[in-house]
N, C-alpha and C positions, 0 to 999 in steps of 0.2 A: 502493499498499498503506499504511492508517495505521500511523501512530507509536502506540505506547503508553506511557504513563511510567506508571512504578513505584513510586510513593511509597511507602514503607514507615517504620518509627521510626526507622531507622538508616540508610538509604540510598538513595539514588535512581537510575533508571538507566533506559535507554530501551528499548526493544524494536523491531524492523524488520518485527515479523512478532506474528502472530496467535496466537500459543503463549496458553493461560491460564496465568493467574500464582494463584498458591497464596497462601493467606493463613492462619491460626489467629488464635485469640485473644491467642495470644502474640503475634503477628505480625502486626498486622492490614495487608491491604494495598487502596489504592485505585485501581482500575483507570480510565483515564479514555481517551478515544477522541479525539484530538487533531486528527483532520481534521475532526470536528465541530466541535469549539471550540476551534480555532487561538488566540484571542486573549485566552484566559484567563491572567491573568498567574500564572507559578509562585508568587509570595510569596504571594498570597491564594489558592493550593490550602494550600498549607504553613499560612497562618494559619487555615484552616477545619477543613483536620485535626486540627490542633493541638486547637482547640477544642474538637471533638466529643469526642476520646479526653480530654481535660482534664476535661470535664464527664461522662466515664464512660457515653454514650449508649446505651442497652442495645443501641435499635434501630440506631445506627450501627454496633456489632459483633455481633449476632447476623445481621444481613442478609450475614454475606460467607461466603463459599462458599469453602472449599479448593481447589474443580479450577474453578471458573468464576469469571468477572469481578465485581467487586462492583457492587451496584446502589448507586448513591448520586444526588444529586438534579441532577447533571450529564448523565450519560448512563449508560445501560445497556447492555451487552456484552449481547445476546442468548443463550441457549446451549439446548439442550435439556433439558427436561426429560425424567427417566430415574426412575419410580420404581415400584412395581410391589404391587398389593395383595396380593399375596401373602407380601412380607416384614413385612406389617403387624406393629406392635405391638414389633420386635424395635430392640433397641437398644443402645449400646457399655454394655459393664459400667461400674459405678460405681465409684471411687476409695474402697477401703476401708481402705489401708493406706501406708505409705512404703515406698519400693521397696529393697530390700533381696534378699541372695539367702544360704539358708542353706549352710554348708559339705557337702557329700556329701563322704560316706565309702564305701567300699567293702560295707561293708557295708547299706549304703543302697541297694544295687543293687537293683530288682526291680520288679514292678509298680504300687508306688505311684507317684503324680506326684510329680514336683520340682518345685516354683513359683517363679518368676522374676520378679519385680518385684512391684507392688501386684496386690491382685485385680481392678483393672481402673479405666479413668478415662474421663469423660466425653469424648466427641469434640463438637466441633464439627463438623469438616471432613469432607470428602469426599463433598459433599451436592450436589444437581443443583438449580440456583435454576430458578423457572420464567420460561417464555419471556414477555417484556414489550413493551410495544407504547408510542409515544407518540401525542400528538394529529396531529403532523406527517404519521407514516407511517399514521395510521387510514384505513381503508377506510370511506365514507359510503354507506349504504344510505336512501334514504327510502322508506318503506314505501307501497306501491302506487302507486308515481311513479317509473318506469324511465327517463322520460324527464330530472328532473332530478338521478337518481341516477347518468344518464351523462353529465351536464355536465362536470364536474370530472376525470373518467377517464372513459373510454369502456371498460367493462368487457367481456371477451370474452363472444359467444354461447353459448346450451347446448349447440350443435351439438360433438359430438366426433368425433375423428379417428385410430383405432388406426392405419389403412391407410398404410403409407409411401411408396407411390408413384403417380404418374398416370400415364396414358397419354403425356404427353413428357417427362415425369422417368425414367421406368421406365429406360430403357436405358442413358443416361448414369450415374445414380446408384447401380443396381445392379452395373454394373462397378467403381464407383469402390468401393462396398464389396468386391466380392469381390477386388479387388486390393489391399486391407488386410492380405489373407493374404502372409506373405514369400514362398510357396513359388509363389503364381502370377505376382508380378513375377520371381521369378527364370526361371521358365517362358518368361516373356514377354521378358525380355533374349534369353534363349540364341535362344529363336525369331526376333527381329529379325536378330538376328545371323547368323543361318544366310540370312538372307532377300539378307544383302549379298553381291555377286558375288566379291570377294575373300575371304568368308569360308565362302562355301556348303560344307559338309560332306555334308549328308543333303539329301535333296530337301525342297523347298520346302513343300510338301503334312505331307510325313510329319512337317516339325519342329512345324508350327501345328497340326495337326488335333487332337492330344490335349488341349492346352490348350485349343481350341475347342469341343471335346466337354465339356470339365467344365463351363463357364463356361455352356455352352448349357443341362445339364440341371441345374445351378442357379440359371439365369434362369428355367427352366419351374415349379420347383420354388417360388421365391421368386414369381414372380406368380401361381401358384394359391392360394399362401398368402395374397397379399395380394388377389387378389380375395375368397377367402372373409372378409377384414377389410373390404371394401369393404360386401361382404351385410350383416356385422353391425351396421356403422356405419349403413346405410342402415335397416335394422328399428331398430335403437335410437333413431336421429334422428326416425323418424317416430311412434313410439307419442304416444300422447295420455295429456292431464293438464287438468283442469280449472283456468283460471285466470279471477280475475276484471277481467273487463273489463267499463266502466261499469256498475257496483255488481251483476254479476250472473255467475257461472260459469259459462264459455264453454270448449268445448274446444279444444285448442290443441296443435300439436305441440312433443315436446322440444325441435328443435334452434329454435322461435322463443323459447322461452323467454328473458326478460331479468333479470336481477338488479334487485330491487326490485317484482317482482310477486308477486301472493297467489296460492298454489296450494292447490288443495283434495286429498285424496289420503282415496281410499276404502281400506276394508278388504283386506286381501292385494295392496293395491298398491304397486309401487316407488318409491321416490321418486326425483324426473327431475332434484334439483338438491340441493346443500346449502341445508337451509331451518333457519330458525330458528322455533319453536313458537310460534305465536299463541293457538290454542282447538284442543279438542279436543271428540270428543263425551261426554266425562266430563267432570260436571260439576265434578270437582276436578283440570283440564287435564292428567291422567297420559295420557299414550300408551307403547302398547308396539311396540318395533321387533324387527325379527330382522336380525342382522349377518352372516349366511353368508357373502354375498356379497361382504362387505369384508374382513372377519377369519376367515370359516371357523366362527365361535362359534355354536351353535343355541339357545342360551339366550336369552329374552326381555331385552330391554334397557329399560329406563324414562326416557322424557323427561319434562318436564314444560312447559307453557305459564304465563307471569307471570298472576298473577293479575291485573294492570292490562290485560291484554288478552283475558283469558279471555271476559270479558262483551262485547267491543264487536264481536267476528266472528264469527258472519256478521248479528246484528242490525244492528249500524251500519250507516248508507247509507256515509259517508265516512271511510275509514280512514285514517289519518296517523299520523307518524312518525319519528323517526330512529334508525337505527342504527349505533354508531360501533364498527367490529369490527376484528380483527387482518388484514394480509394472509395470504394464500393461504397452508397452510400444511400439513406431510405427516402432522402427526402427530394421528391420528382419533381419539387419546384427550385432546386437548384443543383449548379454543376460548374467546377473551376478547375481551368484548364489553362494551357498555352501552348501553341503548336509551332514547330519550327518547318518552316518549304521554302525552299529554295534561297537559304543564309538569312533569311526574315524570320523574324518572331512575333507571332500575333497572337492575342488575346482569344480563349473562347469562355462562352457562358450557358445559360441555361437556352439561351435563345438559339444554341447550334447545332445542339443536340436533341435527336429523335428517340423516343425509349421502346422497347419491347411492348408490343400488345397495343400501340396506336396504329391508325391505318391512312394511308397519304390521299389525301383527296386536293382536286380542283389541281392538281400538278401531275402532269403528263407520267415523270418519272424523278428519280431522286437517288443519287450517290453518294455513300456513306462511308466511313471506315468504321468496325467494330472498334469499341472500347471497354467496353462489359458485356457479358456473355454468360448464359445460363443460369446458374443461381446466383451470379452477381450483379444482375441486372435489376434496376430502380421495383419493376415490377414484381419480381420473385421476391425482393427483398422485403415488400410490403403485403407478400401475400398470410397476412394475418387475420385473425379474429378481432374481435370487438373486445374492449379491457374486462378483467372480470371483474368483479364485485360482489360483498354479502350483504343479504339485506337486514336490517335491523329487527326483524321480528326473528328471523334465523338465529342472531346472534344472542336474543333474550332466549328464543328456546333451546340453545346450547345449554343453559347456566340452570334450565328445568332438566334437562338432561340429566347435568353433571347429578342435581340431586337424584333422581329417579336411578343414578347407577349407584349412587350410595346408600340408597331404600336396597335396592337389589343385593347390595354386599352386606347390608345387615339383615335383612331374609335368607339369606346365604349360610350367615354367620349363628343366626337363632337356630335352622335348622341342623345345621354341622355340631355343633357343643350340645344341643339336645339330642342330637342321636348319639355322640360319644359315650353320653351319660347314659344314656338307654342301652348301648351296646355293651358298656361296661357292666352295668347290674345284672345283664341278660346274655352273660358268656359263654355259660354252660347250656343255652339252649338254643345256639345258633345254628346246629347242625339241621334243625327242624325247620328252619324257618329260611325258605329258599328265595323271599323277595329280598333279601339286604345283599345277595350276592349272585343270585340267578344260579342258583346251585341247580346241577342237575342232575335229576332224580331216575333218568330214562336208562342211566346203565346200571350195568350188574354192580359195579363198585360204587357207592356212593362216595362222591367227592366230599370231604370234612370243609367245613369253612373254615377260612385264613382269617384270624382276627391280627389285626397289623398293629396293634396298638395305641395307646390313646392321640399320641399327634399325629400318625399315617390317616387314622378312621374320622379326624377333624378335616384334617386336607383333602383327603377323597370327597367325602361326603359334601365338601364346600364345591369343591370343582363338579359333582354329580347335580348339586343343586342351581349349579349357572346354567347348566344342561337343560335342567327342569323349567328354570325359571325365565329362560333366555330373552323371551318377547319381552319383558320388562323394559329394556332398553328397546324404544322403536328404528331401531336401525332402517325398517323398511320405510318410515314414515319421508326419509329423503328423497329414497326411489318418490315415493306419491307426490312429494313437492315438485319434482321434476316434472311430472308428467303435468299435474294440474297447471304449471305454470307454462307450459309447451299448449295446453288448451285455451288459458287465457290470453295467451300472446294471437293464437290464432284468430278470438274472436275481437281483439284489438284491432290487428291488422286487416279482417275484414268488415270494420265499421264504415259503412259508405258515410256517415257525417264527419270524417276524418281523411276524407280523399278530396285531393285538392285538384281541380278538374286544371286549372291556368298551369299546373307545372305536371300534372299527369302523374302525380305521385301517391302514392297510398303509405300510410302510417308503418312505419319499421319497429318492429322490436328486437334489437342488436343484444340484448342482454336478457337473458332469460330469467335471473336469478334475484331481480329486485321488483319484480311486477307489484309484490305487497308495501312497497315503500312508496308509492305512487299516491298511497291512500295517508300518508302521514306528513308530506311535504308542507313544512311552516315558512320558509323562505324561499323565494324565487328573485332570481339573479339573473338579469336581461339585459341583453344585448341591446342597442337602440336600432343604427340602419341593417336593415335586411329582414330584423327580427320583427321589431314593431312596425317597422316600415316596409315597402314595397322592394325598395333598393332599385327603383325604375324612376331614375333621374330626369325630371323634365326642365329646362332652361329657362327661367321665369323673367329675371331682370340682369342689368348690370349696371354699374360705374363707373363710366370711361371719362379720364381726364376731368374728373370734379362733376360729371353733370351724370344725374342718375335716368335711367332710362327705365321705368318700374313695368313696363309693359301693362301702364293703362289702359290705352289703345291698343294694346296688342290685338292682333286676328289670327288667325290661324291659315297657313298659307293652302291653298288649294290646288289643285294639280294645273291651271291657267295662271296663276299668278307666282308661284312658288318657283325659287330659283332653279334653274338646271344649266345644262352645258349641250352643246350638239356636238357631234364629232363622227366624221366617218356616214353622217343620214341617220344617226341614231342621236335618238335623248336619253341624258342621264339626270335622274334624279337622287335626290337623298331618300332612303328608304322610308325616312321615320319625319310625322311632320313636325316643326317646330313653330311655335306662336312668336310672332316677328312685331315689334314696335316700330309703324309705319314712319314715324321719325327719325328713327336712327337708320331705319333701312334707306330711305332717302338720303341721309345724311352722307351713309357708306356710298353710295353710289355717286354725290355728287361732290363731295366734300374733300377732295383727295389731296387739292394742292394747298389748302390751308394745313396751318399748324396743328391745329386741331385734329382736324383730318388725319393727318400722318401719323396723331397717336390713337385714333381709332382703328387706322388701317393694321397698323401693330398690332393692336391689341386682338384683333380678329385673327392676325397671324399666328400670334402665341397660341390661340384657341386649336388652331388646326395644325400647329404643329408642334407643340409643347407635349406629347403624349407618345405612348406606343401603339396607338391604334394602327388599326392595318384593314384599308377600303377593298372590298371585295365585290365585284358586278355578279349582280343577281339577275338572270332572264326573266322575263315576264310574259304573257300570252301573246300582248301587243310586240310584235318581232320589230317594231321602231322605236320601243323605249326598253332601257334598263334601268336596275335602280343599281344606289351605290349601299354596301351593309356596312357599317363601320364596326367592326368585331374587335375586341377587347377586354380584358380581364376587368375594367375599372367601369362602372356603369359613370362615375361622374365623368371620366374621360369621353365615352359616348353620348354624353347630352352636350358636352363643350363642342365637340368635334362636328356633332349635326348644327348645333345652333350657328357653328362658323359657318355653314354649310348655307345655311338658311340665307344669313347674310352675303353671300357671292366669296365664301373663302372657302372653295370645297378642296377638300383635302381626295387626291385621285389615284396615285402611286404611291406606295411605302417598302423601299429597302432598306437593306446596311448600311447603305452610302446616301441615300438622297431621298427626300420628298419630293411630288411634284403638285401641286396647290392650283388650282383655277382660281384667279382671282378678279371678279368680276368679268370673267369673259378672255380673260388673257391668261395662259397658261405657263406658269414658271416652274422652274426646277432651282431649289435648294441644296447645297450639299449639307448632309446631317456631319458635321465635323467631331460631334462628340455629343452624350447622351447622358446625364447623371439621372439614373433613376429615382422614385422615391423610395425612402427609408423613414423607419420609425424614428431617428434620431434629429434630420434636418425637418422633418416635418413641408417637405417639397421637390419639386423636380427641375431639372434646367436642359437645352439644349441648345447646341451651338451651331448656329447657320452660317453657310456661307453662300452670301448674296451674289447672281448674275454681276454685279457690279463692283466684285472682288472686297466687298466689306463681311465683316465678322462681328454677330450681334449675339449675346447669351440671352434666352427668353425663359425665366422664371415664372413658376406657378407656385403657389402652397398656400398653407394657413395662415391667415392674417398675424399670429403673434410669431411665427417664426419669418415672415416676411416683414413686417414692419422693422425689426432686427439687420436686414441687410440692404433696406431703403434707405437713402440718404436724404437725412431729413433736413438737409440747408437746401435744398431744392424742391422748388413747389410746394411750399409749406401749407397755403392755401390748399390745395389739391388732395395733399395727402389727409388734412383732417375734414377734408368734405367726402373724403371716400371713407374715411372712419367713421363718419356718421351714417353713412350708407350702409356700412355695412351693420353697426347696429340696428337700422331700422330693419334690412333684411332679416338677422336672425330673432329679432321680437316676434318675427310672423312665421319662424320656424325653418327658412331657407338655410340650407348648405351653402356656405361661401369659401371662395378663394380669391385671394390677390393676384394681381398679373403687373410683373415688375420685368424691365430691361435694360441693357445698357449695349452701347457698343467699344467691339476692344479693339485696341491699336495693335500695331503687328508685333511690336514687342510684347505685350499680354499674351497675346493670341500664342505666339513661342513658346514663351515660358510656359501658357497652360498647356500646349501641345506635347510638349516634351515631359513634362512631368505626369500627364495623362497615358501615355504608350508607356512609360515606364512601370505604373502603377496597374493598368490594365494587364499588365503580363506577367505581374509578381505571383507566385505562388503562396509567397507567405505573407502573411499582411495586406493582400488586395484592399478587401473591404476597407482597413482604414485610412489606407493611402488616398484611395477614392474618395471617401468623406471627405476628406481634410483638403483636397483637391477643386472637388467641388464648394465645399465652404470658402477659401480663397476666390473663387470665382464667381460664385453668388454674393455680391457684395459691391456697396454704393450702386445699388441699380437705383433706375428712373423709374417711378410709378406710374404704369399705363389704367388700373384701374380694378373694378372688383368683378365677380358673376355671384349669382344668385341662382341656385338650382333647388327645387323641391322633390323633396322625396315624402309621398304621401303614405299615410298611415294607410296599413294593410286593414284589409274589412273586418270590420267585427270587434277589432284591438281596444276601444273605451270600454265596450260592454265587456270581454273580459277581463280587465283590470278591476273593473268595480265588483264583479263575482268573486273573482280572488281575494279580493279585499272583503267583503262580505264572507267569504270563508275563512277568515281568519290566517289566509296568507298573507306576508309580508311582501312587499314586491320592491325590490331594489334595482334602479337603472344604471348600467353601469357604460358610458358610452367616450368616445373620443371624438365627440364634436365638440363644441364653444359652449359656455355655457347659456349664454342667451338662447341659444338655438335649442339647447336641450330642455332648458325651460316652457321654452313655446311647446315641443313636442309633450310633454309632459301635461300642459295643460291639455291641449287636444285631446292625449290620449285617456283623460282624466286621472291617470297618473298623481295631476297636482288638481287643489279646487282652491276657488276663492275662499272659502272658508279655513285653509290653512294658512298657518306663518310660518314664512320660510326663514330658517335658519340658515345663512350662506357662509362658508368657512375658506377663505382666501387667503394663506399666509405663504410667507418666504421664507422662514427660517424656523427652526424647532421650537426655541422658545416662545414667538409668534401663536404656532401651534398650539402650542402647550397654553397660553392664556388665551385662545380663541376657544379651545376647547371646552375647557373651565369656565367662562363666561357665559358659552350656550350649553351647558348643561344645568348651570342655575337656571336662566332664563327658560327653559322646556320644563323643569321643577315647578317655577311659580307659574308656568302658563298650567300646567297640569291642577296645580293644586288650588290655584284660583277658580278654575272654571270647571274642575273635574265633580260629578254629579254619581249617583248610586243610584243602582238599577234595584229591582223588587226583591232581589236575591242579597242587597247588602253588598252588593260588589262595588267597588269604585271603577267607575268605568275610563278615567285617566284620558291615557292618549285617545282614547276611540271617542271620545267626545270634545276634545281639544285637541285637533288634527297639528301636528306639526310634522314640517319637512324640512329634512336637510340635507341642503346641498353643497357640496363640497369637490373641490378642485384635484388634479393628479399632483400638483407642486406640492399642494398640502399634504397628502396620501405618501410622499416621498419621504417627509420627514417621522410621519405616523408609523407608518407599517413596518414591522420589524424593529419596533422598541419600545419603551414602557408606556408611548402614548394610547398604545394599541388598546389597552384596557379602558382610558376615559373616550376613545372613540365610539368602543361599544355599549359604554353607558349611556352615548348622548343619542347613538342609533337605538336604542331601546326603547327611548323615550319618544321617540319619533314614528308616526305611524309610516312615512314614505322618505327613503333615502334615493338621491337622484348624484351620481358621481359622474364629472365630466373630465375630458380631458385626460382620461385613463389609459395606460400603455395595459399592453396586455397581459405583463406579468403582476401589474396591480390588480387587474381583475380577479387573478387566482389567490393573491394574497388578501383581498376583501374577503373572499370566499372562506378561506381558511381561518380569517380572523372572526368568524362566526362559528364555524365548526368547532375551533380549538374549546370555546367559549360557553358551548351549549349544545344539550344535547338533541334539539331540533334537527329535521332532516332538512338538506338543503337541495337544491334544483337550480341547477344553470341551462339557460337555453340561451343559442346563437347561431350565429350562419356562417363564420369566416373564420381565416387561419387565427388571427387575433382572438378568437372565443375559445380556443381549444384547449389552452392552459386552466379555466374558469371552467371549464365543461370536464374536465377530467378531474378537477380537484373536489368537485362538488358529489354530493352521495348519489345524486342522478341527474346525468347529463343527458341535455334535449339538442339535438341538432336540426336545425333549419334548412330544409334543400331550398335552396334559395339561388341568388345570381351569382354568386362568389366563390363555385368549386365548392368540393364535398369534403372538406378538411375536417368541419365541425361534424358533419354527419358521420363520419370515418371514427371520430373519434369520442361519438356518443352512445349512451346505451339507447337512448329511443330516437328516430326521426319523424316530422312529420315536414308537412309543405304551410302551416300560415300555425302564426301564434296564439287565433284563438283555438286551434282544437286542443290547445292544453288546458282549457275549461273542462271538455269534454273530458280528455284525458285523465286528468286529477279529479274532477269530481262526480265522474260517472264510473269508468275503468278504477282509476284508483279505490274509491271507496267501496267500489265491488270486491276486488284482489283483495284490500286490507281485510274487510270482514271474512271474506272465505276461507282466506288462508288461515286467520286466526283462529276460526272453528275449526278449522278442520287440520290443525296441531295439538289442539285440547281435547279433542274427540277422538284422536290417535292415543293420544296419553291414555284416558279413558277406555279406549276400546280393548287395548293390550293390558293394560292393570288390572282390570275387573279379569281375566282369562286365567292374570299368574295366581291373584289373591285367590281365587276357585283352586288352584292347585296347590296355594299355600296353605289352606284351610284342610285338604285332604291328606297331605302330607303331617301337619300336625295329630290326626286322628288317626292315622294310619301308622304310629310308632316310628315316625319318621323315614319309612321304607323308600322314598323316592322313586314310588311306584306312582302311577298314573293310572286312574280308571279312564280318562279318556285315550279314545284310543291315539296309539302314535300318529299314524297318518290324518284324522282331523286334527291335533296338534300343529301340523305342519300345515296343511291346508287353511288355517283359521285365517292367519294374515294373506294367504295368497288368492284364495277365492272365496271364501265365506264372508270377509268384511271387506276387504278391500275395495273392490269398483266402487260401490255408494260413497264411499269415503271422496274417491275420485269425483265422480258425476256430479257431487253435490258443490264440491271445490271449484268445479268450473263452471257450473251452469246455474247455480241460485243465485236468486236477485233479492235483496231484503226490501229493495226500495224500486220502483220504477224509475227511467232516464228523466222523464218528465219533472217527476217531484225534487231529485239530486239535481236539477237544474234548476227549478223554481225558486228552491229552499236552500243556496248554497252553504247557508250554517250546518246542514248536516254534516258536512265535510269536516268538523269538530269532532267527530266520535273519534276519527284517527288520533288527532292530536293530545284527546283526553285518554287514550287507548283501553276504549271502552272494548274492545273483541280481544284483546290478550293482554292480560296484566295480572302480578301474582297473587292478587285476590283471587281470581277467574280461576286460576290454576289450583291453589288450594280449596276453593271450594269443590272445583273437579274432584281432585282426590279423595276430598270427604264424600262427596257424592258415590263414587266407584268402591270406595269401601265400605259403603251400607249397600250396594247393589250386589255386591261381591256375598256378603254374610246371608241378605237375602237368596243368592241363587244356589249357593253352597246348604245352607241350613233347610228351606222348606223342603226338599227333598230327603234329605238327612231325618229328618223329622216325621216325615209323612212313610218313610220305609222303614222307620224304626223297628226294630225286632223282627224283621221280614227275613226271608231267603234271599232276597234278590241279589244279585251278583256285580262284582264294580264294572263291569262291562256295559252291564244295564245303564244303572244308573248314572255311567259316566256319557250314554250317548243321551241321558235325558238333561244333563249339563252342559252337554256340548249346543245341543238346539237352543235350551234356554237361554244360554250367554249370548248366541247366535240371533234370536229373535229379539232378545232385549236391546242388544247394541242399536239392532236395524231400528228396530222403533224407537228407541232414543235417538238416532238421528232424524227420522222421521218426522218427531215431534218438533223438530229445531227448522224444518225444511221450510224455508217461505213460498218461493216460486217453485211451483209441482208443475211438470211437463211428462210427458209420456215417456222419455228416457229416464227419470230420476223416478218414476213408477217402476219400468222396467229393473233397475237398478238396487232398487231398496227390495222389492216384491219378488225378483228374479235370486238374490241372495238367499233367501231364505227359503226358496224353493231348489235352489242348487243344494245349499246345506243337506237338504231333506232327502235328496238324491244321492250325495254323497256317503252320507251315512247308511244308507240301504243298500249301496252298492259295497261299500268294505265289511258291513257286517254278513254280505250275502258270500263273500270270498272264507272256504273253510282255514286255506291254511293262514288265517289270523286271530290272531287273538278276539274273541268276544263274537265268534261266528252265530249267527242268525240272533242275535241279542235285541235289536232294534225291533225286530218282528214279534218279541214275547214282549217285550214290555209294553208296546204300544196297542197292546191288545186290551188292558186293563183301561178304570175309566180315572184311575190315581194318576195315570202318567200324564193325560191331559189337562187334569184336574191341577197338578203340580206345574206345567208349563202355565196354564193360565193365572193361577197364584201368583208365582215369582213373577209375571212381568207389571201384574197389576202392582203387586206389594211394590216392587221396586220402581216405578215410574210414577205411582202418586206423588209422593213428597216432592218429586222436581217439577211436576206438576203443578202443585198448590204453589210450589215458591214462586216459579214463575209468573202465575197469575197475580198473586197478591203484589210481587214488584211492579206488574206492569201497570197495575190497579193505582198503588198508593206512590211509588215513586218511580215512573216512567223516565226515561231515557228520550230523546229529539226521534231519536230512528222509529223509536216504539210509536209517538207520539203521530209522527209523519206515515207510518204503516196504518194506524187506525183512520187518519184522514183522508188517506187513500181510499180505504174501504166504503168512507162515507159519500166520498167523490163518485166512487162506483155507483153508489146506490142512488145516489140524489141526482148523478148528473150535474152537479153545481162545482164549481172551481172556486169559488169566492169565500173560503175558507180560510182564516191567518190562523198559522201555526206559531205558537210560543216558542223560542228556542231558547237553548242556554246560552252565557254568556261566551261570548270569545275570549280563549286563554291570549291574551296581548304580549304577557312578559314571558322571555326564553326560560327554558327552563335549564337549568345550570347542572 
């Protein structure tokens, strides 16, 4: 395990783990990996660090991340990159003032916000660093030379294997995997013990057959599934591809492709391995691929071949070169490499690689070199299932199972000690008591009983008792729970009300083991963009050079008036219709020569050029009309490019080296000299364009807080102030805003940037840090052009969904990267915020400021609660429920709060608030907030999001839900459940969650009861037969009790029972509080169930015992009576608790009783078994049927009476609603109000 040295300005300490260290601009930290560089003197490290800090090296400080080790010249600690296109251009609030708090009087209480701290502060922390590689770890791929490529390391071939077994390994490996289940190990131990002569209680076949049957069925299933995998592997490996061999392309099987070989892909073919593009059929080197098989996205992605290789293939005969790339990685959105070709070194990135499983579209052919093959491809490395979690109910259940295990030990101890005492007293009579050691009297010579002594007798009897009472530990419960969860998942997936027609997606259940957790969620952490909103951006307004074009007179373009381009007798139009401002449209057309007109020109040129959008020409039924479809990963960029096209700046073509834009009918080509894509540190992106007149300009767009820090405020002050006012106005109505800036580069500036950019882009070590530094240098002293306002509409049903969740007692926290004003506006429109709420806003730019702000906010929230808190009829203080307080906090403040002693203060404040809204938060901060709540409360948490920046939050929460939206499937792949719309969350939690929790809670308690009552009957029999450990119940009936007699009804009821209808659950969200109060499964219910079990076992055993006392009935006959009595009793016990009956439930319960009678008759009809013909003899008597009736009535009446009294005098919400349902059904009226219990608002510690 490596040691990590943490060198800060004030302290030094050693870590013996791989925990990520924290640093900030106020406390920079250098992380070194000592196992790589063990001989570096500490004094040299300190001197270097001091020199860096004394010089104020901006690259040194800016390269430091708060949550990842810092990149430096010694060692880069790799960390996964986490960024999302959706969070583009969101940034933390800029500091506009000092940290202060105004005194709040009672007269101030109201809907107006109360602000704490400064307006915000720039944060450099909580950013994700890019993954880096060094030369030693680089993967060397010699183009068109697989032999030389494999000289240093022998890379894996392209053959894949998803099958798990071979003919030789199937039996041992399959058994090994099956015995990973504790249940199977337990049954195996019991079966083995029963095979020993000294411990044999049941027949050897009877004890081993059930386990053997389960193992056989599972093995057959696994073998069939693996056969199908083998067949799929064979088909995949034998597919053909064109590979360059001896300077000509020849067909080759996929499995024979090697790293370094050049492969040619035709249109609509699947990529056989991960390939770096070398050339395509397009002169510009572009190729379009569809990644549906990889990440589920259907939109086309653009990939580029480098200009240096574009013309070399396939014309050049001897293609050669060297690619130096990173080791295989699961990150399908990242790739780092450089390529040496013809003596020139060029950089390679994600846009230059096409991955296995993708399909080539809209491109005649593409040629590439294999860099990753077979199991090392990104597709195969990502071939894994959803993360595994354990439900809260199962965790609590395990505690009860521990108690049952202790109870089993106690029963066995009592029996073994008592048996040893009895044997000691009667040891002289043992030769005539065959039941103790199965003494065989059939032989001519009697086998004398062997008394083993006090100690061994206790030991042997204890083990025999475990065999007899084995089902006290309900190991089969785990299997039943799995089957029930599968059934529950089936009905959730088939729910038509959770089908999203717009995206054609059904609900997905990716984690089967936490269904019941959906019924106990207390906190919902939600992303905003794409989760609460549609993530379908529409350009609404713009501020250009200080003038607000707010679209007040905007009209939708129609096919006649909209902007179009004519070329080769065809009309080319944008695919999306955009509303335009007539005044601005006229100004664009006629105002080119004025100074203001030039800024308008540059503004729309920036919208069209500063992006990664690729235009695709789409055919229409009209042969004279074609549409341009702008495809990209960011909906914001698509909206801006469509807006630019609507105003006459139509992006026509994009390659890796240039773009073509039609500007008011004049087609112009601009050289793309460099592109700095958006990252979560800078919160902006830039493009450097070379103009036809040889001038060079840099265009930058990004979030207002980061953009105003790089705009030259000494220029055009009035324009900047006007733009800021317009941004405030846009944000107040919920628009997403971006600021646009530019500046012209001198020749020396461009050459300096270009040389640094070339070095950084080809670096394998520290590339991301170097590029960030270069981007920050070029993105400075900008001239402001304006700002844009984009509308992201709320999804259908979001306000109603949030209101329902709030009524259900669920706290909704929204965590967004948007600016504060935009988030507040969306909060009002989504009903997250209301006019009755008092807003507590915390914006601070230092730790001490955060501390003071939190303390003052806590005092104020308590004053509000104390002042206006009222009590309800139950005497409970409603607190924040009556005095709603909304906490609004920015990401900068969270930097100083999370992972510090201030976390407790934040949690205390949040507990007094009904709503929490976090703005400008980074991905890791989202996970940190979820962790904050999980660590301090036992309440269940759920996180829901749609983008890559929500993955950490989704994985941190108890339940993760992914939205299948516009931003890829990273969130879906990391989630436990996935759906198409946020509003489906109401149905998922309030309906399916409630049902699943109620069913599973009851099923667990019922299984405890079902097994325990059977064991206790056996226990009473042992006590009354001198501890012989023989059973009156036939050994086969004992085996079949949990398999056939009682298992099916449990599973059916666990899947199909419904305590309330969908309509009732949705109409009264308060009913969800049953899960919060643990009404269906708790310690009280467990102990009541155990007491009821004890009573029923006494009834079952003693009624037949007393009825047949003094008779000559044999043990097998009374054993059959006990068997039938227990089975009928537990099934009727279940029937009394079933709420929703259907034909399947009837068939399961009554069919199990009938099946038990049939099995008992068949078993007793076999002459070789003990108890031959017993059931036929005893069933002839009336006393037999009288005993059955007496047992059932006597055992169930107390339970029935208690339930009736409890429901009459102390009903719970669910029982009240159930009676209301009956009343509605009878009266055909729905105007009945149901009074519910108060919501538990405070968290459970």
